[in-house]
C-alpha positions in Angstrom: -46.6 1.4 241.6 -47.7 4.9 242.7 -46.8 6.4 246.1 -49.7 7.6 248.2 -50.3 9.0 251.7 -53.2 8.0 253.9 -54.0 10.9 256.2 -55.8 9.4 259.2 -57.8 11.6 261.4 -58.1 11.3 265.1 -54.7 9.6 265.7 -52.7 10.5 268.8 -55.2 13.1 269.8 -58.2 12.9 272.2 -57.0 9.7 273.7 -56.6 7.7 270.5 -53.0 6.8 271.1 -51.4 4.5 268.6 -47.8 3.6 267.8 -46.7 4.1 264.3 -45.2 0.5 264.4 -48.7 -0.8 265.2 -50.2 1.2 262.4 -47.7 -0.1 259.9 -48.3 -3.7 261.1 -52.0 -3.4 260.7 -51.7 -2.3 257.1 -48.9 -4.7 256.2 -51.5 -7.4 257.1 -53.8 -5.8 254.4 -51.1 -6.4 251.8 -50.0 -2.8 251.3 -46.4 -2.3 250.3 -43.7 0.3 251.0 -45.3 1.4 254.3 -43.7 4.3 256.0 -45.0 6.7 258.6 -44.2 10.4 258.7 -44.6 12.2 262.0 -46.5 10.3 264.8 -49.9 11.6 263.9 -51.4 9.2 261.4 -49.6 9.8 258.1 -49.0 6.5 256.3 -47.1 6.4 253.0 -47.7 3.4 250.9 -47.3 2.1 247.3 -50.3 1.0 245.4 -50.6 -0.3 241.8 -52.8 1.4 239.2 -56.0 -0.2 240.4 -58.9 2.2 241.1 -58.6 4.0 244.4 -62.4 3.7 245.0 -63.0 2.2 248.4 -59.5 2.5 249.6 -60.3 5.3 252.1 -63.1 3.1 253.4 -60.7 0.1 253.8 -58.4 2.3 255.9 -61.2 3.5 258.1 -62.5 -0.1 258.5 -59.1 -1.4 259.6 -58.8 1.5 262.1 -62.2 0.5 263.6 -61.6 -3.2 263.5 -58.0 -3.4 264.8 -57.8 -0.3 267.0 -61.4 0.6 267.9 -60.7 4.1 266.5 -63.3 5.8 264.3 -61.1 7.7 261.8 -61.8 9.7 258.7 -59.1 8.9 256.1 -58.0 10.9 253.1 -55.8 9.2 250.5 -53.9 11.5 248.2 -51.1 11.0 245.7 -48.0 13.2 245.4 -49.6 15.6 242.9 -52.5 16.3 245.3 -50.1 16.9 248.2 -48.0 19.2 246.1 -51.2 21.1 245.1 -52.1 21.5 248.8 -48.7 23.1 249.4 -48.7 25.3 246.2 -52.4 26.4 246.4 -52.5 27.3 250.1 -52.8 31.1 250.0 -51.6 31.4 253.6 -48.3 29.5 253.2 -45.4 31.8 253.8 -47.7 34.4 255.5 -48.4 32.7 258.8 -46.4 30.5 261.1 -45.8 27.0 259.8 -47.5 25.3 262.7 -50.6 27.6 262.4 -51.3 27.4 258.7 -53.2 24.2 257.9 -54.8 22.3 255.0 -57.9 20.3 255.9 -58.1 17.5 253.4 -61.8 16.9 252.7 -63.7 13.7 251.6 -65.2 15.6 248.6 -65.4 19.1 247.1 -67.9 21.1 249.2 -70.6 23.1 247.6 -69.6 26.8 247.3 -72.7 27.8 249.3 -71.6 25.6 252.1 -68.2 27.3 252.2 -69.9 30.7 252.2 -72.0 29.5 255.2 -68.9 28.4 257.0 -67.2 31.7 256.4 -70.4 33.7 257.5 -71.0 31.6 260.6 -67.3 31.9 261.6 -67.2 35.7 261.1 -66.6 37.4 264.5 -65.8 34.1 266.2 -62.0 34.4 265.9 -59.1 35.8 263.8 -58.8 32.7 261.5 -58.9 33.2 257.8 -60.3 30.6 255.4 -60.0 29.7 251.7 -61.4 26.8 249.7 -59.2 24.6 247.5 -59.6 21.4 245.6 -61.1 18.9 248.1 -59.3 21.1 250.7 -59.9 23.9 253.1 -57.0 26.2 253.9 -56.9 27.8 257.3 -54.6 30.3 259.0 -55.1 29.8 262.8 -53.5 33.2 263.5 -53.4 32.7 267.3 -52.8 28.9 267.2 -55.1 25.9 267.0 -55.3 25.1 270.7 -57.5 28.1 271.7 -59.4 28.4 268.4 -63.2 28.1 268.3 -62.9 27.0 264.7 -63.0 23.3 265.3 -63.2 20.3 263.0 -66.8 19.7 264.1 -67.8 23.3 263.4 -66.2 23.1 259.9 -67.6 19.7 259.0 -71.2 20.6 260.0 -71.2 23.6 257.8 -69.4 22.0 254.8 -71.4 18.8 255.0 -68.3 16.7 254.7 -65.5 15.3 256.9 -61.8 16.1 256.8 -58.5 15.8 258.5 -56.0 18.7 258.9 -52.3 19.0 258.7 -50.1 22.0 259.2 -47.9 23.2 256.4 -44.7 21.9 258.0 -46.1 18.4 258.3 -47.3 18.5 254.7 -43.9 19.6 253.5 -42.3 16.7 255.3 -44.9 14.3 253.8 -44.2 15.7 250.3 -40.5 15.3 250.8 -40.9 11.7 251.8 -43.1 11.0 248.7 -40.4 12.3 246.3 
């Protein structure tokens, strides 16, 4: 069995309140094993055998809609991908741990789409951006709350969905996956 994390977007933000016990219960009913939540924001660790992962993100999203009426983007990553998100983030160690984020994307965006995002954001705020492997790295210099660099703004320009976690949360997830 391999250890994975499902990073569920839109959990415990914007009115989509959900207990982590209810989240675990819903996925236990789907037959997933070794379920454990990390931080109360939709990070679900689980064990999964070596079957193909294709469709697993869609299954998670379906369960969220069906059981909780929450439309959620879900990114499933293994330990190596989470470690890469930590190691490859060029802003880690530079900015505050709650302001430096990795947005896990559904697919690798086209380089031209990233250039459009960077160009359209220029002058809108102090945030800095870098592209990674199915990831967008962001330093929200002045914090996320007042930023004009929103998920919707990013997703429209990249042409793909994502869910973000700050580097502190990612480090906690990685530690639990070890």
